[in-house]
Backbone of each chain as ProteinMPNN parsed JSONL, in Angstrom:
{"seq_chain_A": "XXXXXXXXXXXXXXXXXXXXXXXXXXXXXXXXXXXXXXXXXXXXXXXXXXXXXXXXXXXXXXXXXXXXXXXXXXXXXXXXXXXX", "coords_chain_A": {"N_chain_A": [[8.695, 15.823, 12.662], [9.329, 18.785, 10.849], [9.06, 20.233, 7.701], [10.104, 22.827, 5.625], [8.97, 23.983, 2.553], [9.925, 25.402, -0.41], [8.29, 27.401, -2.872], [7.797, 28.23, -6.332], [7.127, 30.431, -9.124], [4.428, 29.399, -11.173], [3.384, 27.578, -9.296], [3.718, 28.908, -6.891], [1.926, 30.951, -7.255], [-0.513, 29.532, -7.476], [-0.718, 28.468, -4.905], [-0.64, 30.717, -3.443], [1.494, 31.481, -1.863], [4.947, 31.479, -0.916], [6.139, 29.597, 0.576], [5.671, 26.505, 2.092], [4.675, 24.635, 4.934], [5.339, 21.409, 5.996], [4.146, 18.803, 7.927], [5.394, 15.921, 9.476], [5.216, 12.648, 10.852], [7.349, 10.932, 11.242], [10.932, 10.818, 12.007], [12.788, 10.425, 10.154], [12.642, 10.958, 6.811], [11.527, 10.117, 3.61], [11.814, 11.305, 0.209], [9.639, 10.432, -1.208], [7.722, 10.082, 0.824], [7.458, 12.687, 1.612], [6.291, 13.788, -0.664], [3.84, 12.498, -0.553], [2.824, 13.492, 1.863], [2.602, 16.169, 1.202], [0.567, 16.028, -0.701], [-1.564, 15.198, 0.914], [-1.746, 17.203, 2.856], [-1.951, 19.546, 1.424], [-4.263, 19.858, -0.613], [-4.761, 21.424, -2.89], [-2.431, 21.332, -4.303], [-2.351, 18.918, -5.531], [-3.03, 18.391, -8.37], [-0.691, 19.147, -9.6], [1.571, 17.93, -8.58], [2.659, 15.529, -9.644], [4.032, 16.362, -11.855], [6.186, 17.751, -10.958], [9.496, 18.491, -10.021], [11.664, 17.661, -7.283], [13.811, 19.51, -5.277], [16.652, 19.342, -3.224], [18.663, 21.06, -1.057], [19.578, 22.648, -3.186], [20.002, 20.879, -5.264], [18.808, 18.607, -7.772], [16.647, 15.927, -6.928], [17.063, 12.643, -7.625], [16.09, 10.206, -6.925], [13.207, 8.997, -5.386], [13.528, 7.679, -3.084], [15.439, 8.888, -1.617], [16.592, 10.345, 1.426], [15.46, 12.837, 3.72], [16.891, 15.284, 5.848], [16.812, 17.106, 8.943], [16.798, 20.601, 8.578], [17.415, 20.601, 5.921], [17.237, 22.233, 2.766], [14.435, 22.564, 0.995], [12.706, 22.389, -2.117], [10.039, 22.794, -4.475], [10.141, 22.174, -7.87], [8.702, 23.26, -10.6], [8.096, 22.503, -14.155], [10.771, 23.809, -16.096], [11.853, 26.907, -17.676], [14.036, 28.407, -18.597], [16.692, 30.347, -20.175], [16.629, 31.478, -23.578]], "CA_chain_A": [[9.607, 16.611, 11.825], [8.662, 19.794, 10.031], [9.898, 20.616, 6.567], [9.634, 23.982, 4.859], [9.13, 23.713, 1.129], [9.824, 26.636, -1.196], [7.514, 27.334, -4.12], [8.144, 29.261, -7.306], [6.392, 30.617, -10.384], [3.014, 29.059, -11.185], [3.003, 26.908, -8.036], [3.637, 29.953, -5.864], [0.668, 31.679, -7.485], [-1.629, 28.646, -7.143], [-0.798, 28.293, -3.453], [-0.617, 32.065, -2.849], [2.524, 31.483, -0.823], [6.225, 30.975, -1.432], [6.689, 28.623, 1.525], [4.699, 25.642, 2.762], [5.235, 23.821, 6.009], [4.788, 20.055, 5.97], [4.391, 18.098, 9.192], [5.505, 14.476, 9.312], [5.375, 11.993, 12.148], [8.648, 10.269, 11.366], [12.119, 11.659, 12.089], [13.526, 10.21, 8.908], [11.587, 11.098, 5.817], [11.98, 10.002, 2.225], [11.184, 12.252, -0.698], [8.322, 9.87, -1.53], [6.749, 10.383, 1.882], [7.214, 14.129, 1.556], [5.298, 14.0, -1.731], [2.554, 12.021, -0.059], [2.359, 14.436, 2.881], [2.183, 17.388, 0.5], [-0.744, 15.738, -1.297], [-2.578, 15.118, 1.964], [-1.895, 18.453, 3.606], [-2.245, 20.663, 0.507], [-5.011, 19.281, -1.736], [-4.677, 22.255, -4.095], [-1.195, 20.992, -5.023], [-2.46, 17.575, -6.12], [-2.946, 18.263, -9.834], [0.62, 19.562, -10.116], [2.72, 17.267, -7.949], [3.323, 14.487, -10.454], [4.9, 17.001, -12.852], [7.091, 18.667, -10.274], [10.729, 17.905, -9.482], [11.981, 18.113, -5.926], [15.223, 19.848, -5.084], [17.104, 19.412, -1.838], [19.941, 21.771, -0.978], [19.912, 23.203, -4.51], [20.268, 19.828, -6.249], [17.646, 17.781, -8.083], [16.654, 14.615, -6.303], [16.774, 11.712, -8.708], [15.396, 9.045, -6.398], [12.236, 9.308, -4.34], [13.934, 6.991, -1.85], [16.382, 9.748, -0.886], [16.062, 10.762, 2.718], [15.634, 14.235, 4.099], [17.262, 15.493, 7.249], [16.458, 18.415, 9.492], [17.613, 21.706, 8.089], [17.541, 20.572, 4.463], [16.514, 23.27, 2.039], [13.625, 21.779, 0.051], [11.908, 23.215, -3.03], [9.338, 22.166, -5.596], [10.591, 22.788, -9.123], [7.837, 22.944, -11.745], [8.852, 22.506, -15.417], [11.597, 25.021, -16.18], [11.787, 27.589, -18.973], [15.08, 29.43, -18.665], [17.321, 30.576, -21.469], [15.938, 32.482, -24.391]], "C_chain_A": [[8.789, 17.584, 10.978], [9.595, 20.215, 8.912], [9.276, 21.824, 5.882], [9.96, 23.751, 3.392], [8.922, 25.02, 0.355], [9.054, 26.395, -2.488], [7.914, 28.485, -5.037], [7.107, 29.308, -8.428], [4.917, 30.233, -10.249], [2.533, 28.409, -9.896], [2.834, 27.917, -6.906], [2.31, 30.712, -6.013], [-0.545, 30.826, -7.11], [-1.825, 28.576, -5.634], [-0.815, 29.636, -2.709], [0.363, 32.151, -1.692], [3.831, 30.988, -1.427], [6.868, 29.955, -0.489], [5.562, 27.827, 2.168], [5.406, 24.892, 3.887], [4.544, 22.462, 5.992], [5.16, 19.367, 7.282], [4.385, 16.588, 8.948], [5.794, 13.849, 10.662], [6.779, 11.422, 12.339], [9.771, 11.287, 11.523], [12.946, 11.562, 10.826], [12.483, 10.131, 7.791], [12.17, 10.946, 4.415], [11.267, 11.052, 1.38], [9.788, 11.752, -1.088], [7.306, 10.201, -0.44], [6.488, 11.882, 1.997], [6.158, 14.439, 0.494], [3.902, 13.622, -1.239], [1.968, 13.0, 0.966], [1.896, 15.743, 2.235], [0.788, 17.205, -0.104], [-1.85, 15.779, -0.256], [-2.831, 16.485, 2.594], [-2.235, 19.65, 2.732], [-2.955, 20.14, -0.742], [-4.918, 20.109, -3.025], [-3.434, 21.95, -4.937], [-1.348, 19.742, -5.879], [-2.312, 17.52, -7.632], [-1.536, 18.505, -10.38], [1.757, 18.644, -9.693], [3.438, 16.264, -8.836], [4.274, 15.103, -11.479], [5.965, 17.897, -12.26], [8.324, 17.916, -9.785], [10.947, 18.443, -8.072], [13.483, 18.361, -5.841], [15.514, 19.911, -3.594], [18.503, 20.018, -1.839], [20.481, 22.124, -2.368], [20.304, 22.167, -5.548], [18.972, 19.057, -6.51], [17.781, 16.435, -7.409], [16.195, 13.599, -7.344], [16.0, 10.498, -8.221], [14.457, 9.454, -5.285], [12.559, 8.601, -3.031], [14.922, 7.833, -1.034], [15.757, 10.237, 0.408], [16.39, 12.214, 3.025], [16.067, 14.313, 5.55], [16.909, 16.923, 7.649], [17.38, 19.494, 8.943], [17.848, 21.692, 6.591], [16.721, 21.705, 3.85], [15.772, 22.601, 0.886], [12.8, 22.718, -0.828], [11.193, 22.339, -4.044], [9.718, 22.928, -6.864], [9.64, 22.38, -10.25], [8.655, 22.995, -13.029], [9.51, 23.867, -15.675], [11.578, 25.612, -17.587], [12.817, 28.705, -19.053], [15.681, 29.525, -20.056], [16.496, 31.562, -22.266], [14.806, 31.831, -25.157]], "O_chain_A": [[7.719, 17.254, 10.467], [10.767, 20.515, 9.14], [8.08, 21.844, 5.595], [11.078, 23.374, 3.038], [7.872, 25.655, 0.458], [9.153, 25.336, -3.108], [8.311, 29.558, -4.585], [6.336, 28.373, -8.645], [4.236, 30.682, -9.326], [1.412, 28.655, -9.45], [1.931, 27.8, -6.077], [1.665, 31.063, -5.025], [-1.493, 31.323, -6.502], [-2.953, 28.617, -5.143], [-0.985, 29.675, -1.49], [0.103, 32.801, -0.68], [3.823, 30.17, -2.347], [7.99, 29.504, -0.719], [4.619, 28.396, 2.718], [6.588, 24.562, 3.788], [3.316, 22.379, 5.975], [6.322, 19.351, 7.69], [3.487, 16.054, 8.299], [6.502, 14.411, 11.498], [7.324, 11.426, 13.443], [9.598, 12.467, 11.218], [13.694, 12.473, 10.47], [11.559, 9.32, 7.845], [13.178, 11.568, 4.078], [10.248, 11.611, 1.788], [8.869, 12.549, -1.276], [6.165, 10.557, -0.737], [5.413, 12.295, 2.432], [5.253, 15.242, 0.717], [2.924, 14.331, -1.478], [0.774, 13.299, 0.941], [0.916, 16.346, 2.672], [-0.057, 18.097, -0.033], [-2.929, 16.318, -0.498], [-3.975, 16.873, 2.833], [-2.747, 20.656, 3.224], [-2.339, 19.994, -1.798], [-4.987, 19.558, -4.123], [-3.385, 22.266, -6.126], [-0.589, 19.523, -6.824], [-1.553, 16.697, -8.142], [-1.229, 18.105, -11.503], [2.789, 18.581, -10.362], [4.664, 16.15, -8.797], [5.215, 14.446, -11.925], [6.576, 18.703, -12.962], [8.213, 16.836, -9.205], [10.479, 19.526, -7.718], [14.3, 17.545, -6.267], [14.736, 20.455, -2.81], [19.403, 19.544, -2.533], [21.657, 21.928, -2.675], [20.867, 22.507, -6.588], [18.149, 18.873, -5.612], [18.871, 15.869, -7.323], [15.086, 13.685, -7.872], [15.329, 9.832, -9.009], [14.845, 10.163, -4.356], [11.95, 8.879, -1.998], [15.203, 7.511, 0.12], [14.558, 10.506, 0.478], [17.438, 12.739, 2.647], [15.655, 13.5, 6.377], [16.735, 17.808, 6.811], [18.594, 19.308, 8.86], [18.408, 22.638, 6.037], [15.661, 22.076, 4.354], [16.385, 22.132, -0.073], [12.261, 23.716, -0.35], [11.684, 21.276, -4.422], [9.628, 24.154, -6.924], [9.757, 21.281, -10.793], [9.789, 23.475, -13.014], [8.896, 24.919, -15.498], [11.32, 24.909, -18.564], [12.521, 29.807, -19.514], [15.231, 28.864, -20.991], [15.759, 32.375, -21.708], [14.097, 32.506, -25.904]]}, "seq_chain_B": "XXXXXXXXXXXXXXXXXXXXXXXXXXXXXXXXXXXXXXXXXXXXXXXXXXXXXXXXXXXXXXXXXXXXXXXXXXXXXXXXXXXXXXXXXXXXXXXXXXXXXXXXXXXXXXXXXXXXXXXXXXXXXXXXXXXXXXXXXXXXXXXXX", "coords_chain_B": {"N_chain_B": [[40.333, 38.752, -11.06], [37.145, 39.636, -12.424], [34.194, 39.772, -10.496], [31.377, 38.078, -11.381], [27.962, 37.99, -11.11], [25.956, 35.09, -11.39], [23.289, 34.944, -11.739], [21.14, 37.574, -12.204], [19.338, 40.663, -11.699], [20.05, 42.804, -13.093], [20.911, 44.633, -16.128], [22.449, 42.683, -18.641], [25.878, 42.652, -19.388], [27.544, 42.112, -22.088], [30.043, 42.772, -23.058], [31.633, 43.056, -20.845], [31.584, 40.425, -19.945], [32.804, 39.21, -22.062], [35.435, 40.196, -21.813], [36.084, 38.88, -19.527], [36.276, 36.181, -20.245], [38.221, 36.101, -22.145], [41.463, 35.012, -23.051], [45.052, 34.993, -23.472], [45.71, 32.785, -24.912], [43.543, 32.227, -26.447], [41.999, 31.59, -29.521], [39.526, 31.892, -30.389], [36.519, 33.424, -29.478], [33.335, 32.997, -28.338], [30.357, 34.693, -28.05], [27.281, 34.194, -26.96], [24.065, 35.48, -27.095], [20.988, 35.193, -25.644], [17.878, 36.387, -26.536], [14.998, 38.372, -25.902], [12.148, 37.738, -27.764], [9.526, 38.836, -30.024], [7.473, 37.059, -30.359], [5.835, 33.884, -29.821], [5.276, 30.577, -30.427], [3.364, 31.228, -32.429], [1.841, 33.365, -31.423], [1.757, 36.853, -30.443], [4.179, 38.515, -28.395], [4.591, 40.689, -25.689], [6.235, 41.351, -23.533], [8.554, 39.711, -21.271], [8.728, 38.014, -18.149], [11.07, 36.945, -15.987], [11.55, 34.489, -13.511], [13.49, 33.188, -10.857], [14.739, 30.459, -8.892], [16.935, 31.583, -7.077], [19.296, 30.832, -5.618], [19.59, 28.104, -6.199], [19.601, 28.195, -8.992], [21.961, 29.537, -9.439], [23.774, 27.652, -8.434], [23.26, 25.541, -10.249], [23.968, 26.684, -12.698], [26.692, 26.948, -12.27], [27.322, 24.236, -12.216], [26.818, 23.584, -14.896], [28.834, 25.014, -16.182], [31.106, 23.684, -15.1], [30.631, 21.135, -16.095], [30.84, 21.506, -18.874], [33.506, 22.401, -19.132], [34.76, 20.123, -18.239], [33.864, 18.162, -20.063], [35.074, 19.045, -22.372], [37.767, 18.902, -21.901], [40.001, 17.939, -23.227], [40.237, 19.585, -25.328], [41.124, 22.228, -25.441], [39.436, 24.322, -24.384], [39.131, 27.335, -22.76], [37.738, 29.074, -21.005], [34.482, 29.388, -19.581], [31.663, 31.285, -19.268], [28.55, 31.919, -17.856], [25.624, 33.724, -17.717], [22.533, 34.678, -16.386], [19.65, 36.631, -16.774], [17.078, 37.976, -14.655], [13.683, 39.008, -13.819], [11.658, 41.699, -15.172], [11.645, 41.84, -18.644], [12.09, 43.498, -21.752], [11.16, 43.331, -25.281], [13.9, 42.401, -27.262], [15.721, 42.686, -25.228], [18.513, 41.184, -23.528], [18.464, 37.995, -22.2], [20.069, 35.921, -21.519], [23.498, 35.221, -21.349], [26.057, 33.402, -22.809], [29.365, 32.736, -22.74], [32.299, 31.671, -24.31], [35.696, 30.81, -24.412], [38.273, 29.594, -26.515], [40.891, 27.626, -28.034], [40.335, 27.009, -30.651], [37.865, 27.571, -33.246], [35.786, 25.695, -33.837], [35.522, 24.071, -31.591], [34.829, 26.018, -29.745], [32.314, 26.94, -30.69], [30.818, 24.571, -30.474], [30.969, 23.977, -27.732], [29.698, 26.219, -26.678], [27.105, 25.968, -27.687], [26.326, 23.587, -26.473], [26.434, 24.389, -23.807], [24.375, 26.305, -23.694], [22.183, 24.665, -24.238], [22.273, 22.984, -21.979], [21.813, 24.791, -19.933], [19.141, 25.4, -20.432], [18.063, 22.942, -19.843], [18.537, 22.46, -17.155], [18.532, 24.64, -15.316], [16.775, 26.223, -12.734], [14.58, 28.25, -13.693], [11.888, 30.345, -14.586], [9.484, 31.544, -16.98], [7.238, 34.193, -17.452], [4.863, 35.087, -19.746], [3.885, 37.966, -21.383], [1.126, 39.086, -23.155], [-1.196, 40.631, -25.484], [-3.485, 39.527, -24.525], [-3.13, 39.151, -21.851], [-1.299, 37.691, -19.06], [0.733, 34.758, -18.871], [2.272, 31.781, -17.507], [4.933, 30.389, -19.261], [4.881, 27.237, -20.814], [6.983, 24.824, -19.491], [9.902, 22.637, -19.473], [10.579, 19.314, -18.242], [13.11, 19.117, -15.825], [16.444, 18.063, -16.724], [18.729, 16.828, -15.114]], "CA_chain_B": [[39.222, 38.468, -11.973], [35.911, 40.356, -12.091], [33.149, 38.92, -9.932], [30.165, 38.197, -12.194], [26.856, 37.194, -10.555], [25.473, 34.21, -12.455], [21.875, 35.286, -11.902], [21.061, 38.978, -11.809], [18.222, 41.45, -12.238], [20.62, 43.939, -13.834], [21.15, 44.458, -17.564], [23.66, 41.894, -18.865], [26.899, 43.405, -20.123], [28.307, 41.056, -22.751], [31.443, 43.169, -23.257], [32.316, 42.737, -19.587], [31.742, 38.972, -19.897], [33.818, 38.887, -23.07], [36.778, 40.44, -21.275], [36.347, 37.898, -18.47], [36.635, 34.861, -20.797], [39.366, 36.253, -23.044], [42.818, 34.699, -22.576], [46.015, 35.176, -24.563], [45.776, 31.544, -25.695], [42.288, 32.018, -27.166], [41.879, 31.978, -30.919], [38.097, 32.065, -30.664], [35.632, 33.762, -28.367], [31.931, 33.012, -28.737], [29.413, 35.313, -27.117], [25.892, 33.934, -27.352], [23.054, 36.221, -26.323], [19.583, 34.848, -25.798], [17.209, 37.691, -26.585], [13.53, 38.292, -25.833], [11.562, 38.013, -29.08], [8.154, 39.36, -29.944], [6.455, 36.049, -30.668], [6.08, 32.545, -29.29], [4.282, 29.614, -30.896], [2.302, 31.809, -33.251], [1.181, 34.57, -30.93], [2.715, 37.924, -30.176], [4.634, 38.668, -27.0], [4.899, 42.103, -25.404], [7.436, 41.299, -22.695], [8.703, 38.492, -20.473], [9.164, 38.203, -16.771], [11.78, 35.735, -15.548], [11.686, 34.263, -12.075], [14.449, 32.114, -10.583], [15.147, 30.026, -7.553], [18.235, 32.185, -7.353], [20.424, 30.07, -5.066], [19.765, 26.858, -6.956], [19.963, 28.542, -10.374], [23.393, 29.849, -9.39], [24.467, 26.358, -8.299], [23.124, 24.74, -11.47], [24.779, 27.318, -13.745], [28.079, 26.536, -11.981], [27.463, 22.852, -12.663], [26.902, 23.559, -16.368], [30.199, 25.449, -16.527], [32.037, 22.594, -14.775], [30.344, 20.021, -17.001], [31.387, 21.824, -20.202], [34.972, 22.409, -19.043], [35.191, 18.738, -18.099], [33.592, 17.431, -21.313], [35.968, 19.528, -23.433], [39.083, 19.141, -21.296], [41.065, 17.605, -24.176], [40.068, 20.379, -26.553], [41.563, 23.627, -25.312], [38.454, 25.335, -23.989], [39.812, 28.01, -21.654], [36.834, 29.618, -19.998], [33.047, 29.407, -19.894], [30.899, 32.106, -18.316], [27.118, 31.898, -18.154], [24.908, 34.665, -16.847], [21.096, 34.731, -16.72], [18.947, 37.777, -16.174], [15.715, 37.739, -14.182], [12.877, 40.217, -13.716], [10.87, 42.056, -16.356], [12.48, 42.142, -19.806], [11.377, 43.935, -22.952], [11.6, 42.75, -26.548], [15.256, 42.831, -27.606], [16.628, 42.591, -24.076], [19.259, 39.933, -23.413], [18.115, 37.25, -20.991], [21.112, 34.927, -21.235], [24.778, 35.315, -22.059], [26.989, 32.291, -22.66], [30.621, 33.123, -23.375], [33.288, 30.593, -24.305], [36.952, 31.055, -25.12], [38.916, 28.339, -26.882], [41.96, 27.786, -29.016], [39.831, 26.846, -32.021], [36.467, 28.003, -33.371], [34.798, 24.609, -33.842], [35.318, 23.693, -30.191], [34.137, 27.111, -29.062], [30.903, 26.901, -31.091], [30.178, 23.373, -29.943], [30.858, 24.11, -26.273], [28.703, 27.255, -26.381], [25.776, 25.401, -27.968], [26.041, 22.616, -25.413], [26.187, 25.132, -22.566], [23.03, 26.896, -23.772], [21.228, 23.557, -24.096], [22.266, 22.5, -20.59], [21.13, 25.812, -19.119], [17.7, 25.226, -20.611], [17.645, 21.655, -19.277], [18.823, 22.253, -15.73], [18.523, 25.799, -14.406], [15.397, 26.487, -12.309], [14.117, 29.59, -14.048], [10.566, 30.27, -15.233], [9.145, 32.83, -17.589], [5.848, 34.568, -17.656], [4.782, 35.768, -21.025], [2.83, 38.983, -21.435], [0.633, 39.365, -24.502], [-2.367, 41.521, -25.397], [-4.554, 38.822, -23.804], [-2.796, 39.003, -20.438], [-0.02, 37.049, -18.76], [0.692, 33.358, -18.448], [3.567, 31.107, -17.415], [5.225, 29.566, -20.434], [5.016, 25.81, -20.503], [8.407, 24.513, -19.43], [10.293, 21.239, -19.677], [11.047, 18.638, -17.038], [14.578, 19.259, -15.729], [17.261, 16.882, -17.037], [20.013, 17.068, -14.448]], "C_chain_B": [[37.946, 39.167, -11.481], [34.9, 39.363, -11.536], [31.86, 39.131, -10.726], [29.061, 37.354, -11.563], [26.228, 36.361, -11.67], [23.99, 34.418, -12.739], [21.709, 36.712, -11.391], [19.833, 39.654, -12.406], [18.745, 42.632, -13.058], [20.807, 43.593, -15.311], [22.468, 43.694, -17.756], [24.62, 42.679, -19.763], [27.835, 42.413, -20.805], [29.765, 41.462, -22.972], [32.275, 42.892, -21.998], [32.591, 41.225, -19.516], [32.796, 38.526, -20.92], [35.221, 39.084, -22.499], [37.121, 39.427, -20.181], [36.709, 36.511, -19.028], [37.903, 34.913, -21.666], [40.674, 35.831, -22.369], [43.773, 34.873, -23.755], [46.118, 33.937, -25.45], [44.59, 31.4, -26.64], [42.379, 32.498, -28.608], [40.441, 32.224, -31.298], [37.38, 32.447, -29.38], [34.216, 33.806, -28.922], [31.145, 33.726, -27.647], [28.021, 35.027, -27.666], [24.995, 34.8, -26.473], [21.68, 35.673, -26.654], [18.786, 36.126, -25.605], [15.695, 37.489, -26.569], [12.945, 38.655, -27.2], [10.072, 38.306, -28.931], [7.085, 38.329, -30.281], [6.852, 34.712, -30.061], [4.936, 31.651, -29.731], [3.073, 30.294, -31.54], [1.552, 32.996, -32.672], [2.223, 35.622, -30.541], [2.982, 38.064, -28.678], [5.028, 40.128, -26.8], [6.151, 42.202, -24.534], [7.453, 39.984, -21.912], [9.138, 38.866, -19.067], [9.804, 36.882, -16.325], [11.838, 35.683, -14.026], [12.659, 33.105, -11.876], [14.382, 31.687, -9.123], [16.636, 30.368, -7.537], [19.403, 31.332, -6.855], [20.675, 28.816, -5.888], [20.16, 27.144, -8.401], [21.458, 28.847, -10.453], [24.214, 28.561, -9.3], [24.434, 25.582, -9.615], [23.908, 25.356, -12.638], [26.262, 26.971, -13.526], [28.33, 25.109, -12.432], [27.611, 22.776, -14.182], [28.315, 23.961, -16.798], [31.2, 24.31, -16.285], [31.893, 21.436, -15.76], [30.976, 20.27, -18.381], [32.921, 21.793, -20.16], [35.506, 20.981, -18.961], [35.005, 17.959, -19.41], [34.584, 17.815, -22.411], [37.413, 19.628, -22.956], [40.246, 18.814, -22.232], [41.137, 18.607, -25.329], [40.298, 21.878, -26.374], [40.42, 24.646, -25.242], [39.039, 26.015, -22.759], [38.864, 28.534, -20.582], [35.398, 29.575, -20.514], [32.384, 30.285, -18.834], [29.454, 32.176, -18.789], [26.44, 32.847, -17.186], [23.464, 34.77, -17.323], [20.471, 35.919, -16.02], [17.571, 37.342, -15.713], [14.985, 39.074, -14.054], [12.156, 40.492, -15.03], [11.801, 42.481, -17.488], [11.604, 42.528, -20.996], [11.904, 43.205, -24.182], [12.995, 43.305, -26.885], [16.23, 42.79, -26.445], [17.311, 41.217, -24.053], [18.922, 39.247, -22.095], [19.234, 36.308, -20.568], [22.372, 35.277, -22.025], [25.578, 34.055, -21.749], [28.243, 32.68, -23.43], [31.633, 31.997, -23.217], [34.547, 31.083, -25.016], [37.647, 29.728, -25.351], [40.053, 28.625, -27.848], [41.38, 27.838, -30.422], [38.325, 27.063, -32.1], [35.467, 26.858, -33.265], [34.48, 24.172, -32.41], [34.519, 24.759, -29.451], [32.646, 27.103, -29.399], [30.186, 25.726, -30.43], [29.963, 23.484, -28.429], [29.779, 25.129, -25.915], [27.295, 26.707, -26.588], [25.37, 24.425, -26.868], [25.727, 23.318, -24.097], [24.782, 25.739, -22.571], [21.982, 25.802, -23.574], [21.13, 23.098, -22.648], [21.646, 23.519, -19.63], [19.622, 25.596, -19.213], [17.197, 23.952, -19.933], [17.755, 21.573, -17.756], [18.574, 23.444, -14.8], [17.079, 26.179, -14.042], [15.01, 27.964, -12.483], [12.814, 29.422, -14.822], [10.283, 31.596, -15.902], [7.665, 32.995, -17.798], [5.8, 35.46, -18.881], [3.614, 36.747, -20.991], [2.44, 39.2, -22.88], [-0.569, 40.283, -24.354], [-3.491, 40.873, -24.595], [-4.267, 38.663, -22.314], [-1.492, 38.246, -20.272], [-0.227, 35.583, -18.439], [2.099, 32.762, -18.41], [3.765, 30.25, -18.652], [5.431, 28.123, -20.0], [6.504, 25.447, -20.535], [8.688, 23.054, -19.75], [10.696, 20.633, -18.329], [12.577, 18.752, -16.985], [15.278, 17.934, -16.073], [18.639, 17.071, -16.417], [21.092, 16.082, -14.915]], "O_chain_B": [[37.706, 39.273, -10.278], [34.766, 38.249, -12.043], [31.313, 40.233, -10.743], [29.194, 36.133, -11.482], [25.994, 36.866, -12.768], [23.5, 34.113, -13.826], [22.098, 37.018, -10.264], [19.351, 39.271, -13.472], [17.96, 43.373, -13.65], [20.853, 42.423, -15.691], [23.474, 44.01, -17.121], [24.217, 43.284, -20.758], [28.792, 41.929, -20.2], [30.637, 40.597, -23.064], [33.453, 42.544, -22.075], [33.664, 40.795, -19.092], [33.569, 37.599, -20.678], [36.094, 38.236, -22.683], [38.294, 39.146, -19.933], [37.386, 35.74, -18.347], [38.562, 33.897, -21.886], [40.957, 36.247, -21.246], [43.341, 34.896, -24.907], [46.557, 34.022, -26.596], [44.611, 30.555, -27.535], [42.773, 33.63, -28.889], [40.154, 32.705, -32.393], [37.613, 31.857, -28.326], [33.927, 34.554, -29.856], [31.259, 33.398, -26.466], [27.634, 35.555, -28.708], [25.155, 34.839, -25.253], [21.258, 35.687, -27.81], [18.988, 36.857, -24.635], [15.183, 36.538, -27.159], [13.206, 39.735, -27.73], [9.457, 38.067, -27.892], [5.921, 38.681, -30.468], [8.028, 34.439, -29.82], [3.771, 31.929, -29.447], [1.923, 29.977, -31.236], [0.709, 33.581, -33.352], [3.399, 35.319, -30.339], [2.134, 37.774, -27.834], [5.711, 40.721, -27.635], [7.019, 43.041, -24.776], [6.47, 39.244, -21.903], [9.808, 39.872, -18.833], [9.149, 35.84, -16.296], [12.127, 36.673, -13.353], [12.648, 32.145, -12.647], [14.014, 32.466, -8.245], [17.48, 29.562, -7.928], [20.382, 31.129, -7.574], [21.814, 28.5, -6.232], [20.968, 26.414, -8.976], [22.132, 28.464, -11.409], [25.217, 28.4, -9.996], [25.449, 25.035, -10.046], [24.449, 24.629, -13.472], [26.994, 26.731, -14.486], [29.396, 24.791, -12.959], [28.421, 22.005, -14.696], [28.914, 23.327, -17.667], [32.03, 24.007, -17.143], [32.877, 20.839, -16.197], [31.567, 19.369, -18.977], [33.558, 21.225, -21.048], [36.552, 20.661, -19.526], [35.88, 17.194, -19.814], [34.897, 17.001, -23.28], [38.205, 20.364, -23.546], [41.346, 19.34, -22.064], [41.996, 18.492, -26.203], [39.716, 22.691, -27.093], [40.425, 25.669, -25.926], [39.409, 25.334, -21.803], [39.158, 28.447, -19.39], [35.14, 29.708, -21.71], [32.537, 30.043, -17.637], [29.173, 32.454, -19.955], [26.658, 32.777, -15.976], [23.204, 34.931, -18.516], [20.722, 36.181, -14.844], [16.964, 36.448, -16.303], [15.595, 40.137, -14.166], [12.06, 39.617, -15.891], [12.638, 43.368, -17.318], [10.531, 41.964, -21.213], [12.945, 42.55, -24.137], [13.235, 44.509, -26.803], [17.441, 42.853, -26.653], [16.744, 40.222, -24.505], [19.069, 39.828, -21.02], [19.334, 35.94, -19.398], [22.311, 35.587, -23.214], [25.756, 33.686, -20.588], [28.186, 32.925, -24.635], [31.8, 31.442, -22.131], [34.474, 31.692, -26.083], [37.618, 28.843, -24.496], [40.161, 29.718, -28.404], [41.848, 28.59, -31.276], [37.597, 26.779, -31.149], [34.405, 27.026, -32.665], [33.323, 23.935, -32.063], [33.648, 24.448, -28.638], [31.806, 27.24, -28.509], [29.087, 25.874, -29.895], [28.903, 23.126, -27.916], [29.029, 24.929, -24.959], [26.401, 26.945, -25.776], [24.233, 24.431, -26.396], [24.847, 22.882, -23.355], [24.081, 25.69, -21.56], [21.014, 25.985, -22.835], [20.035, 22.851, -22.143], [21.027, 23.144, -18.634], [18.917, 25.608, -18.204], [16.047, 23.886, -19.501], [17.134, 20.71, -17.137], [18.419, 23.249, -13.595], [16.258, 26.426, -14.925], [15.102, 28.78, -11.566], [12.655, 28.486, -15.606], [10.765, 32.642, -15.467], [6.951, 32.096, -18.243], [6.558, 36.418, -19.035], [2.498, 36.39, -20.615], [3.289, 39.463, -23.732], [-0.928, 40.672, -23.243], [-4.349, 41.567, -24.048], [-5.085, 38.097, -21.589], [-0.683, 38.158, -21.196], [-1.22, 35.202, -17.82], [2.988, 33.166, -19.16], [2.884, 29.484, -19.043], [6.057, 27.832, -18.98], [7.196, 25.741, -21.51], [7.818, 22.331, -20.235], [11.098, 21.342, -17.406], [13.256, 18.51, -17.983], [14.786, 16.849, -15.764], [19.596, 17.43, -17.103], [22.231, 16.148, -14.452]]}, "name": "protein", "num_of_chains": 2, "seq": "XXXXXXXXXXXXXXXXXXXXXXXXXXXXXXXXXXXXXXXXXXXXXXXXXXXXXXXXXXXXXXXXXXXXXXXXXXXXXXXXXXXXXXXXXXXXXXXXXXXXXXXXXXXXXXXXXXXXXXXXXXXXXXXXXXXXXXXXXXXXXXXXXXXXXXXXXXXXXXXXXXXXXXXXXXXXXXXXXXXXXXXXXXXXXXXXXXXXXXXXXXXXXXXXXXXXXXXXXXXXXXXXXXXXX"}
């Protein structure tokens, strides 16, 4: 399974890309295993991952046990600073 | 009803948003404008650049509106409109408009304050601060969905 992960703001600048592709052996993938795969495949992300929320299909994922399916829209959400 | 994009790179028009929340039942209309200021935590700011995950920010702003209307359903809140600007903004520019119409002023003020707080807690938007020393992303908060 291949998952595309969108990046924004500081993370996008660190990785010099707004989209990462993560390859996983399993067909069913939890958010926890996605985090682990990101750490392994993108070492530059490591210092940031623990402080980053994961969004799937435009909603925050509250449990790392949540499962991802093909075609999900996945994004890393670093700490937010909207409003004024 | 006028179609108002919830996240936009265009200048926010609070008078347009005011007319969109106004109803004949409303005795109070609150228009809150979040404005770019020239300082942050003791240093001066020249301008701000807002970036959004536009699709999700739009979804989350809709959730905030629904949440406020639901939380105040017993209290005659008639409409809530929230619009956030993105892109490069100068000092004095409006980055956020929250508009609430209600029968009574106390409910309108309270709902507007809660809406602004929830925008800050949930909407995936980031700001880069420009000062004389260069640019840096402002430290944000962990989302509280």
